[in-house]
C-alpha positions in Angstrom: -62.2 -121.1 -31.1 -66.1 -122.2 -30.9 -67.9 -121.9 -28.3 -68.5 -125.2 -26.8 -64.0 -126.0 -26.9 -63.9 -123.2 -24.6 -66.2 -125.1 -23.0 -64.6 -128.5 -23.2 -61.6 -127.6 -23.4 -60.0 -126.8 -19.7 -62.6 -129.5 -18.5 -60.1 -131.9 -20.3 -57.3 -130.3 -19.0 -58.1 -130.4 -15.9 -59.0 -134.2 -16.1 -56.0 -135.1 -17.5 -53.7 -133.0 -15.3 -55.2 -134.9 -12.3 -54.9 -138.6 -13.1 -51.5 -137.6 -14.4 -51.1 -136.4 -10.8 -52.2 -139.6 -9.4 -51.9 -142.9 -11.3 -48.9 -141.5 -13.1 -48.4 -144.9 -14.7 -51.3 -145.0 -16.0 -50.2 -144.1 -19.2 -53.6 -142.3 -20.5 -52.6 -139.8 -23.3 -54.5 -137.2 -25.1 -53.6 -136.4 -28.8 -55.0 -132.9 -30.0 -55.9 -132.6 -33.4 -56.8 -129.1 -34.3 -59.6 -127.7 -36.8 -57.8 -124.4 -36.4 -58.3 -122.1 -40.1 -54.4 -121.5 -39.3 -51.6 -122.3 -37.5 -51.1 -118.8 -35.4 -54.7 -120.1 -33.7 -53.5 -123.2 -33.4 -49.8 -122.0 -31.8 -51.8 -119.7 -29.3 -54.9 -122.8 -28.6 -52.5 -125.4 -28.5 -50.2 -123.7 -25.8 -53.0 -123.9 -23.4 -52.9 -127.6 -23.5 -50.4 -130.1 -22.3 -51.5 -132.8 -24.1 -49.7 -134.2 -27.2 -50.6 -132.9 -30.8 -50.7 -133.2 -34.4 -48.2 -130.8 -36.1 -50.8 -128.3 -37.6 -49.1 -128.6 -41.2 -49.9 -132.3 -41.4 -53.4 -131.4 -42.3 -53.6 -134.0 -44.8 -53.4 -136.1 -42.1 -55.6 -134.7 -39.5 -58.7 -134.8 -42.2 -57.7 -138.5 -42.4 -57.4 -139.1 -38.5 -60.9 -137.2 -38.3 -62.5 -139.4 -41.1 -61.2 -142.7 -40.1 -62.7 -141.4 -36.4 -66.3 -140.7 -37.5 -66.0 -137.1 -36.1 -68.1 -134.8 -37.4 -68.0 -131.4 -35.5 -65.7 -129.4 -32.6 -65.3 -129.9 -30.2 -65.0 -134.5 -30.3 -63.4 -136.7 -28.3 -62.4 -140.5 -29.5 -61.1 -143.2 -26.8 -59.1 -145.3 -27.8 -57.5 -148.4 -26.3 -53.7 -148.4 -26.7 -53.5 -152.0 -27.0 -56.5 -153.0 -29.9 -56.4 -149.7 -30.9 -60.0 -150.7 -31.3 -62.9 -147.5 -30.2 -64.0 -147.6 -26.4 -65.7 -144.7 -26.4 -66.8 -143.1 -30.3 -67.5 -138.8 -31.5 -71.1 -139.2 -30.8 
């Protein structure tokens, strides 16, 4: 896994868990879109996360999502408004 991902992911997990515990009705959800090279790596890395994820086997959809939201590197975080689907915070 990339060094920046190793630093970022634990902080995102902590944020997610704290928000879910403090405000369970908030409705936040995170969907992990993997850039892992193989399924065993994906399963090992994703196994540490409380999030949803696109299935590793659906590489075409993962690539489409990354392209749609302008993801050019990892780690990236895109925040969407769940009602409108509009980007609230872009990946850059």
